[in-house]
N, C-alpha and C positions, 0 to 999 in steps of 0.2 A: 386486478386479477383476483378471482375468488380463491378460497382456501384449497379447493381441489386442484386448481391450476398451479398454485404455489407448491403443493405437495408433489405434483408431477415434475415441476421444475427442480425441486430439491432432490427428487429421485434421479433426475438426469445428471445432477452434479455428482452423485454417488456412482453412476454408471461411467462417468468420465475417468474414474479411478482405473478401471480395467480397459476401457476402450475410449480413450480421449478423442473427442471430435465426432463420435458416431451419433450421439444425441444432439439435438439443436439447442444446447444450453445457452449459447450466446444469443440466439434469436429470442428465446424466452425471456432472458434477462433484459434485453433491449426493449421488448414489448412492455415489460413491467416498468422499466425506467421511464418510458414515455408517459405513463400515467402517474407514476410516483417515483421521483428521482431518488429520494431517501431510501426507499425500499429497494430500488434497483442497485444502489451502491452497497446496501447491506447484503444483498444476495451475492454480489461479486465477492465481498469479504467472506461470506459463508462458503463460497466455492474455494477460496484460498484456505479457509480453516479445514475443509475436507481434505485438501491436498496436504496441508501441514500436519494434520493428525495421522496421516499415513506415511510419515517419515520422508516426505519429499524434500529435496534440497532447495535452497533459494533459487538456484538456476533452473531447476525443474518447474518450480512454481511460476517463475517469470515466463518460462517457455509455455506453460499451460495458459497463462493470461494472454500471451501473444497468439497462440495457435487456436485452441478450441474456443476461448472466450473472445477472440478477435479484438483485443485492445492493442491498437497499432503503435501508440506513442510510448516509447521506452521509459520516459520520465513518469508517465501515468502508471505504468506497470510497477515501477519501483515505488511510487507513492502509495499505491494500493497495498503492496506487500508491507511497506514500512508502517502504514496505518493499521493494518491487521495485526502486525506484531506489537504495536503500541497498545492496542486495545487488549490483546492477550496479556501483555506484561502488567497493565494496570489491574486487570481482573485477577491475575495471580497475586499481585501485591495486596489486594483487598480480599483475598481468600474466596473469590468468586461472588462477592456481593455486588449485584448489578447496580443498585442505587448508589453505593459509594463509588463505583467505577464511573458511572455517568457524571457524578458531581466532580470527580477529579478530572475527567476528560473534558468537561465543559470549560475548564480553565485554559485549555489549549487555544492558541490563536486561531480564529476563524471557525471554531466549533459551532455546530448547529444542533440544537436539541434533538430534532427528529432523526438526523443522520447518526449522531452518537448513540441514541437509544436503539436504533436499528442494528448498528454494528455490535453493540454489547449483547443484545438479544441473540444475534446470530452466533456469536462466540459462545455464549452460555448454552444455547440449544445444541450446538454441534459438539462441544466438549462433553455435555451430558449424554448425548447419543452414543459417542464413542468411548465413554467412561474414562476421559482424560483427566487426571488429577490436576489441580491448580498449581501444584508444586513443580510440574514439568516446565522446563525453560526451553524456549526455542530460539536458536540463533542469537545468543547474547552478543550485544555489541554489533549487530548487523549494520553495516554501512555499505550501500551499493557503490559500485565503482562510479567515479565521476566521468561524465562524457568528455570526449577529446576536446570538444569546443571550449570547455572550461580551461584546459591546459593551454590551448592556443590563445585564449583571451588573457590568461595570466602572463604568457610570454610577451604578448603585445604590450600589456601594461608595464612590465618590467623594462622593455625596450624604450617605451615612451619616458619612463622615469629616468633611465640612464641618459637619454638624449636631452632631457630637461636639465639634468645635473651638468652635463657637458656644456650645454649652452650657457648656463650660469657661470661656469668656470671660465669660459672664453670671454664672457662679458666682463667679468671681474678683472681679467687680464687687460682688457681694453681700458677700463676705467682707472685701474691702478697704474698701469703703464708698464 
């Protein structure tokens, strides 16, 4: 996508502040992501920053990712928000130094240079556009709720452990007499 198309897409992200879902933001990001996945992910993070810098709550940002941006997987929505917050926190810690932030983020497991650079650039550009100081902290200690499947899996694991212990107890009674 050319610079004019990217500018139009970024404008659509800002339009989503007042009228979410009216502009085809999701379709534009999907089109970019087909050609350049790193840029597509950076644009999704930029959309999160636009929402974040306008004092949206985590629930509102997750709803925005689900609705207008059409990201159906709840784990992916939480991952995107956590990633955007991580990039913002690292930039805050480095006083907005993009080079230092990229170096620090590259030590994260699975980090890719193009993706990290795009996310940092999106955060710096958006913070500068809205004059957000690097001292602002967003959702410190944010931890998304775990899915119910995790609780069910844990309950099954505990039940199996208890059954195993009971089996060992019964076997020891048979052996010892």
